C-alpha positions as CSV (number, residue, x, y, z in Angstrom):
1,M,0.0,0.0,0.0
2,I,1.3,3.5,-0.9
3,E,1.9,5.6,2.1
4,E,1.0,9.3,2.0
5,K,4.1,10.0,4.1
6,K,6.3,8.6,1.3
7,V,4.5,10.6,-1.4
8,L,5.0,13.8,0.7
9,E,8.7,13.0,1.2
10,A,9.1,12.7,-2.6
11,L,7.4,16.0,-3.2
12,G,9.5,17.6,-0.4
13,T,12.5,17.4,-2.8
14,I,11.0,20.1,-5.0
15,I,12.2,23.5,-4.1
16,D,10.4,26.7,-5.0
17,P,13.1,29.0,-6.5
18,D,11.6,32.2,-5.0
19,F,10.9,31.1,-1.5
20,R,13.8,28.6,-1.3
21,K,11.7,26.1,0.5
22,D,10.1,22.9,-0.5
23,I,6.6,22.9,-1.8
24,V,5.3,20.6,1.0
25,S,6.5,22.9,3.9
26,L,5.1,25.9,1.9
27,G,1.7,24.2,2.0
28,F,1.3,23.9,-1.7
29,I,0.1,20.3,-1.7
30,K,-3.7,19.9,-1.2
31,N,-6.4,17.2,-1.6
32,M,-4.1,14.2,-1.7
33,K,-5.9,11.0,-2.8
34,I,-4.4,7.5,-3.1
35,E,-6.5,4.8,-4.8
36,G,-4.7,1.6,-5.4
37,D,-1.6,2.4,-7.5
38,H,-2.9,5.8,-8.5
39,V,-1.9,9.1,-6.7
40,A,-3.7,12.4,-7.3
41,F,-3.2,15.8,-5.6
42,D,-3.4,19.5,-6.2
43,I,-0.5,21.9,-6.2
44,E,-2.0,25.2,-5.1
45,L,0.3,28.0,-6.3
46,T,0.2,31.6,-5.1
47,T,-1.0,32.8,-8.5
48,A,-2.4,31.2,-11.6
49,A,0.2,33.0,-13.7
50,C,3.2,31.4,-11.9
51,P,6.0,31.2,-14.4
52,V,7.3,27.8,-13.1
53,K,3.8,26.1,-13.1
54,V,4.6,23.7,-15.9
55,E,8.0,22.8,-14.4
56,F,6.5,22.2,-11.0
57,Q,3.9,19.8,-12.4
58,K,6.5,17.8,-14.4
59,Q,8.8,17.6,-11.3
60,A,6.0,16.5,-9.0
61,E,4.7,13.8,-11.2
62,E,8.2,12.4,-11.9
63,A,9.1,12.5,-8.2
64,V,5.9,10.6,-7.1
65,R,6.3,8.0,-9.9
66,R,9.6,7.0,-8.2
67,V,7.7,6.0,-5.0
68,A,7.4,2.3,-4.6
69,G,4.0,1.0,-5.8
70,V,3.0,4.1,-7.8
71,K,1.9,3.4,-11.4
72,S,0.1,6.7,-12.3
73,V,0.1,10.3,-11.0
74,N,-2.1,13.3,-11.6
75,A,-0.8,16.6,-10.3
76,N,-3.5,19.2,-10.8
77,M,-2.2,22.7,-10.9
78,T,-4.4,25.2,-9.0
79,S,-3.9,28.7,-7.4
80,K,-5.1,30.4,-4.3
81,P,-8.5,31.8,-4.7
82,R,-8.5,35.6,-4.8
83,K,-11.2,37.9,-3.5
84,A,-12.9,40.0,-6.1
85,A,-11.8,43.6,-6.3
86,N,-15.4,44.6,-6.2
87,T,-17.0,47.2,-3.9
88,S,-20.5,48.5,-4.0
89,Q,-19.3,51.4,-6.1
90,T,-17.4,49.2,-8.6
91,P,-19.9,46.6,-10.0
92,G,-17.8,46.3,-13.2
93,L,-14.9,44.8,-11.2
94,A,-17.0,42.0,-9.5
95,K,-15.1,39.3,-11.4
96,V,-11.6,40.7,-11.6
97,K,-9.1,38.6,-9.6
98,N,-6.0,40.8,-9.6
99,I,-5.5,44.6,-10.2
100,I,-2.0,45.8,-10.9
101,A,-1.3,49.5,-10.8
102,V,1.6,50.8,-13.0
103,A,2.6,54.2,-11.7
104,S,5.3,56.8,-11.9
105,A,5.5,59.8,-9.7
106,K,6.8,61.8,-12.7
107,G,5.8,62.0,-16.3
108,G,7.9,61.2,-19.3
109,V,9.5,57.9,-18.0
110,G,7.5,55.6,-20.3
111,K,4.9,54.4,-17.8
112,S,2.1,54.0,-20.3
113,T,4.2,52.0,-22.7
114,V,5.4,49.7,-19.9
115,A,1.8,49.2,-18.7
116,A,0.6,48.3,-22.2
117,N,3.4,45.8,-22.6
118,I,2.7,44.2,-19.3
119,A,-1.0,43.8,-20.2
120,R,-0.2,42.5,-23.7
121,E,2.3,39.9,-22.3
122,L,-0.2,38.6,-19.7
123,S,-2.8,38.3,-22.5
124,H,-0.3,36.4,-24.7
125,R,0.1,33.9,-21.9
126,G,-3.6,33.0,-22.1
127,L,-4.7,35.0,-19.1
128,A,-7.9,37.0,-19.3
129,T,-6.5,40.6,-19.1
130,G,-7.8,44.2,-19.3
131,L,-5.9,47.5,-19.6
132,L,-7.4,50.6,-18.1
133,D,-5.9,54.0,-19.1
134,A,-6.7,56.1,-16.1
135,D,-4.7,59.1,-17.2
136,I,-7.4,61.7,-17.7
137,F,-5.3,64.5,-18.9
138,G,-2.9,62.6,-21.2
139,P,-4.5,59.2,-22.2
140,S,-2.0,57.1,-24.2
141,I,-3.7,53.9,-25.0
142,P,-5.5,55.2,-28.1
143,T,-2.1,56.2,-29.6
144,L,-0.2,53.1,-28.5
145,F,-2.8,50.7,-30.0
146,D,-3.8,53.1,-32.9
147,I,-7.4,53.1,-31.9
148,H,-9.2,56.5,-32.4
149,R,-12.8,57.4,-32.0
150,P,-14.1,53.9,-31.5
151,S,-17.8,53.1,-31.1
152,L,-18.6,52.3,-27.5
153,Y,-21.9,51.0,-26.1
154,Q,-23.5,50.2,-22.8
155,D,-25.1,47.0,-21.8
156,E,-28.5,46.6,-20.2
157,D,-27.1,47.6,-16.8
158,N,-25.6,50.8,-18.2
159,L,-22.1,49.5,-17.9
160,I,-19.6,50.5,-20.6
161,V,-18.4,47.5,-22.6
162,P,-14.6,47.8,-23.2
163,L,-13.0,47.3,-26.6
164,E,-11.2,44.1,-27.2
165,V,-8.1,43.6,-29.5
166,P,-7.3,40.1,-30.6
167,G,-4.3,38.3,-29.0
168,L,-1.5,36.9,-31.1
169,G,0.5,33.8,-30.3
170,A,4.2,33.4,-31.1
171,D,3.2,31.6,-34.3
172,G,0.7,34.3,-35.3
173,S,-2.3,32.4,-34.2
174,K,-5.1,34.1,-32.3
175,T,-5.0,33.8,-28.5
176,Q,-6.8,35.4,-25.5
177,G,-7.9,38.9,-26.5
178,L,-7.0,42.1,-24.5
179,K,-9.7,44.3,-23.2
180,L,-9.0,48.1,-23.4
181,M,-10.7,51.1,-21.9
182,S,-9.4,54.7,-21.9
183,F,-10.7,58.1,-21.2
184,G,-9.3,59.0,-24.6
185,F,-12.0,56.8,-26.2
186,L,-14.7,59.1,-24.7
187,L,-13.1,62.3,-25.8
188,P,-13.2,64.2,-29.1
189,E,-9.9,65.1,-30.7
190,G,-8.1,67.8,-28.7
191,P,-6.8,68.4,-25.1
192,A,-8.8,67.5,-22.1
193,I,-9.6,70.7,-20.1
194,L,-11.3,69.6,-16.9
195,R,-11.9,71.0,-13.4
196,G,-11.3,68.9,-10.3
197,P,-14.9,67.7,-9.7
198,L,-15.2,66.5,-13.3
199,V,-11.9,64.7,-13.0
200,S,-13.1,62.8,-10.0
201,Q,-16.4,62.0,-11.7
202,Y,-14.7,60.6,-14.8
203,I,-12.3,58.5,-12.6
204,Q,-15.2,57.0,-10.7
205,Q,-16.9,56.2,-14.0
206,L,-13.8,54.4,-15.4
207,L,-13.4,52.5,-12.2
208,G,-17.0,51.5,-11.5
209,Q,-18.9,51.6,-14.7
210,V,-16.9,49.5,-17.1
211,K,-18.0,45.9,-17.7
212,W,-14.7,44.0,-17.5
213,G,-16.3,40.6,-16.9
214,E,-14.1,37.7,-15.7
215,L,-10.4,38.8,-15.7
216,D,-7.3,37.3,-14.2
217,Y,-5.6,40.6,-14.4
218,L,-6.6,44.2,-14.8
219,V,-3.6,46.5,-15.4
220,I,-4.2,50.2,-14.6
221,D,-2.1,52.8,-16.3
222,M,-2.1,55.3,-13.4
223,P,-1.8,59.1,-14.0
224,P,1.7,60.4,-13.2
225,G,2.1,62.0,-9.8
226,T,0.8,61.5,-6.2
227,G,-2.2,63.8,-6.0
228,D,-6.0,63.5,-5.5
229,V,-6.6,61.5,-8.6
230,Q,-4.2,58.8,-7.6
231,L,-5.6,58.7,-4.1
232,T,-9.1,58.4,-5.4
233,I,-8.1,55.3,-7.4
234,T,-6.2,53.6,-4.6
235,Q,-9.0,54.3,-2.1
236,T,-11.9,53.2,-4.3
237,I,-10.7,49.7,-5.4
238,R,-8.6,47.0,-3.9
239,I,-5.3,47.0,-5.8
240,S,-3.3,43.7,-5.6
241,G,0.1,45.4,-6.1
242,A,1.9,48.3,-7.6
243,V,4.8,48.7,-10.0
244,I,6.7,52.0,-10.2
245,V,8.4,52.9,-13.5
246,T,11.3,55.3,-13.4
247,T,14.6,56.3,-15.1
248,R,17.9,56.7,-13.3
249,Q,17.6,60.4,-13.9
250,A,18.0,62.4,-10.6
251,L,14.6,64.2,-11.0
252,S,12.8,60.9,-11.5
253,L,14.4,59.2,-8.6
254,V,13.5,62.0,-6.2
255,D,9.8,61.4,-7.1
256,V,10.1,57.6,-6.8
257,E,10.2,58.1,-3.0
258,R,6.9,60.0,-3.0
259,G,5.3,57.2,-5.1
260,I,6.5,54.5,-2.7
261,E,5.2,56.4,0.3
262,M,1.8,57.1,-1.3
263,F,1.2,53.4,-2.0
264,E,2.4,52.3,1.4
265,K,0.1,54.9,3.1
266,V,-3.0,53.4,1.4
267,K,-1.8,49.8,2.1
268,V,-1.1,48.9,-1.6
269,P,1.8,46.3,-1.7
270,M,4.8,47.4,-3.7
271,L,5.9,44.7,-6.2
272,G,9.1,46.4,-7.5
273,I,10.7,49.0,-9.7
274,V,11.1,49.1,-13.5
275,E,14.1,51.0,-14.6
276,N,13.1,52.2,-18.1
277,M,15.3,53.7,-20.8
278,S,18.2,52.5,-18.7
279,Y,20.8,52.3,-21.5
280,F,21.1,51.9,-25.3
281,V,23.3,49.4,-27.1
282,C,25.5,50.8,-29.9
283,D,24.9,49.2,-33.3
284,N,28.5,49.0,-34.2
285,C,30.2,47.9,-30.9
286,D,27.4,46.3,-28.9
287,K,28.5,48.4,-25.9
288,K,25.9,49.5,-23.3
289,H,25.7,53.2,-22.9
290,Y,24.0,54.3,-19.6
291,L,22.3,57.7,-20.2
292,F,21.4,58.7,-16.6
293,G,24.3,57.4,-14.6
294,P,27.0,54.7,-14.7
295,A,26.1,51.1,-14.5
296,G,28.1,50.7,-11.3
297,S,26.2,53.4,-9.4
298,T,24.0,52.5,-6.4
299,S,21.2,50.2,-7.6
300,L,17.6,51.1,-7.1
301,T,17.2,47.9,-5.0
302,E,19.9,49.1,-2.6
303,K,18.4,52.6,-2.6
304,Y,14.8,51.7,-1.8
305,G,14.8,48.1,-0.7
306,L,12.5,47.1,-3.5
307,E,13.3,44.5,-6.1
308,S,14.3,45.8,-9.5
309,L,12.0,43.9,-11.9
310,V,13.9,44.7,-15.0
311,Q,16.3,47.2,-16.7
312,I,14.7,48.1,-20.1
313,P,17.0,49.7,-22.7
314,I,15.9,52.2,-25.3
315,N,14.4,49.8,-27.7
316,Q,12.0,50.4,-30.6
317,D,10.4,47.0,-30.2
318,I,9.0,48.1,-26.8
319,V,6.7,50.6,-28.5
320,S,6.2,48.9,-31.9
321,G,5.8,45.4,-30.5
322,L,2.3,45.8,-29.1
323,N,0.8,44.4,-32.3
324,K,3.4,41.7,-32.9
325,P,3.2,38.1,-31.9
326,A,6.8,37.8,-30.8
327,A,7.4,38.4,-27.1
328,N,10.0,41.0,-26.1
329,P,12.6,39.4,-23.8
330,F,12.7,42.4,-21.5
331,I,8.9,42.4,-21.1
332,V,8.9,38.6,-20.5
333,E,11.5,39.1,-17.8
334,L,9.5,42.0,-16.3
335,V,6.2,40.0,-16.2
336,D,7.9,36.9,-14.8
337,N,9.5,38.9,-11.9
338,M,6.3,40.8,-11.3
339,I,4.3,37.6,-11.0
340,R,6.9,36.2,-8.6
341,A,6.9,39.3,-6.5
342,E,3.1,39.1,-6.3
343,G,3.3,35.5,-5.2
344,K,5.9,36.3,-2.5
345,R,3.6,39.0,-1.1
346,S,0.8,36.5,-0.6
347,I,2.8,33.9,1.3
348,E,6.1,35.3,2.7
349,D,6.8,35.5,6.4
350,K,5.0,38.6,7.7
351,S,7.0,38.9,10.8
352,L,9.1,42.0,10.5
353,P,12.0,43.0,12.6
354,T,11.1,44.8,15.8
355,V,12.4,48.3,16.2
356,A,12.8,50.3,19.4
357,N,13.6,54.0,18.9
358,G,15.8,55.0,21.9
359,P,17.5,58.3,22.8
360,A,20.7,57.4,21.1
361,G,19.7,55.1,18.3
362,L,17.6,52.2,17.0
363,S,17.6,48.8,18.5
364,V,16.6,46.2,15.9
365,S,15.8,42.5,16.4
366,W,15.3,40.1,13.5
367,T,13.2,36.9,13.8
368,D,16.3,34.7,13.4
369,G,17.8,36.2,16.6
370,T,20.1,38.7,15.0
371,K,20.2,42.0,16.9
372,A,21.7,45.4,16.1
373,F,22.0,48.8,17.7
374,V,22.4,51.6,15.1
375,P,23.3,55.1,16.5
376,H,21.1,57.9,15.2
377,R,24.0,60.0,13.9
378,E,25.5,57.1,11.9
379,L,22.2,56.1,10.4
380,R,21.5,59.8,9.4
381,A,24.9,59.9,7.8
382,D,24.1,56.7,5.8
383,C,21.0,58.2,4.1
384,H,21.0,57.4,0.3
385,C,18.3,59.8,-0.8
386,A,18.8,62.3,-3.7
387,T,19.4,65.2,-1.3
388,C,22.1,63.4,0.5
389,V,23.9,61.6,-2.4
390,D,24.5,63.0,-5.9
391,E,22.6,60.7,-8.3
392,H,25.1,61.0,-11.2
393,S,28.5,60.8,-9.5
394,G,27.5,58.9,-6.3
395,E,29.3,61.7,-4.3
396,R,28.0,62.1,-0.8
397,L,26.5,65.6,-0.5
398,L,25.7,65.3,3.2
399,K,28.8,66.1,5.3
400,E,29.2,64.4,8.6
401,E,30.3,67.6,10.2
402,D,26.9,69.1,9.3
403,I,25.0,66.5,11.2
404,P,24.1,67.8,14.7
405,D,25.6,65.7,17.5
406,D,22.2,65.4,19.1
407,I,20.4,64.3,15.9
408,A,17.4,62.0,16.7
409,A,14.8,60.0,14.9
410,V,11.5,61.8,15.5
411,E,9.4,59.2,13.7
412,V,10.2,55.7,12.5
413,E,7.6,54.2,10.0
414,P,7.8,50.8,8.3
415,L,7.3,50.8,4.5
416,G,5.7,47.4,3.7
417,N,8.2,44.7,4.7
418,Y,11.2,46.1,2.9
419,A,12.3,49.4,4.5
420,L,11.9,52.1,7.1
421,R,11.1,55.7,6.6
422,I,12.7,58.0,9.2
423,S,11.9,61.6,10.0
424,W,14.8,63.3,11.7
425,S,15.1,66.2,14.2
426,D,17.0,68.3,11.6
427,G,13.8,68.3,9.4
428,H,15.0,65.7,6.9
429,N,12.3,63.1,6.1
430,T,12.9,61.8,2.5
431,G,15.3,59.0,3.4
432,I,14.2,55.4,2.9
433,Y,16.3,52.8,4.8
434,P,16.0,49.2,3.3
435,W,16.1,46.4,5.9
436,A,19.2,45.0,4.0
437,Q,21.0,48.3,4.6
438,I,20.2,48.3,8.3
439,R,21.1,44.6,8.7
440,K,24.6,45.3,7.4
441,W,25.3,47.1,10.6
442,A,24.9,43.8,12.4
443,E,26.6,41.6,9.8
444,V,29.8,43.6,9.4
445,G,30.1,44.6,13.0
446,Q,29.5,48.4,12.6
447,A,26.8,48.2,15.2
448,T,27.0,46.8,18.7
449,A,24.6,44.0,19.5
450,R,22.6,44.8,22.6
């Protein structure tokens, strides 16, 4: 007789590459059934779009077949059920499983193009996907997809039915279509000149009165900035995660901090950062030329504590590839990493380090027993924000002699599970301190364990 224990031991050899734990201890194995020489079970992944889904299924079935007495195996791939993003004000979102906000705190960094490519790639993978252009003042979707003055209609419930563009597989065959909605579809040609109340009204209509139907993903191309429109969106619907698009340019990076803080304040999980227009490759020498700072400068992950999802070069295919069947490798990498980040958020250990703010510094204790004491003055000097470090040269602008001896942390606020935001007694409050940065004090002995 086949023992369930032996089957689980076999499955325990399969390691999830993101969590670095086996799929049994992660709780992925569900509904085990053993009938004679046949074994069946579910592998419940964190998301239906998991990029290693097929690999997990193959590994699991091969591992269980090696168990003595097993003749046949059926590993059924499932995913954790997601609550609908619906509220009473958003009936059109009743069957939408995941909402991804693609944002930038500054315009001109290619946010809309990235959002459109994310949605297109998800659709190419056979996932029911919608793309909402929520930029009221500068809608981009009509131009990116070359759709102007389309005919829209409402259903019997007075919900607007979005447009749908056909999907294209790698071989040119038709796949899952992509649903589109943009404020630009509702406007005549010309600029949108609107006052505040009208803007809010149109945003509410786009969020609540579009009939998306059943979607695995709705990608929202957010308006640039961190004002009232952005807050209206984040407070009206349940957003599964946010992606921030930026360049390495100093002006863009200053605004990234504001975007991170906005999403954290409204409890939207941050999935990572996309560094767009990072470099270009010379046609003649294949050399990478970094436009907004050298390749060796401080990475965005080190700076903010968030994962860098991808570095996208200046590449014509990023814009022109929306109607092509071939997948762009940079967008594939971006979507794979985004989905992995979303999965991590739903299962990772929620126990954060504990922080006690004392008169002289921060006492930090990690769940693995590691402890560190970081003096206020040294932590203030280690700030990596754009006002303390030159974004182009990496030169430290903040001089240690300019830091008051009695500097103190006035407020210590966690940002998700990746960083701290600290307001200082000298008025400085734009620094983000990743946990990895703080942990270095313990690991290299710069701080005294207490």
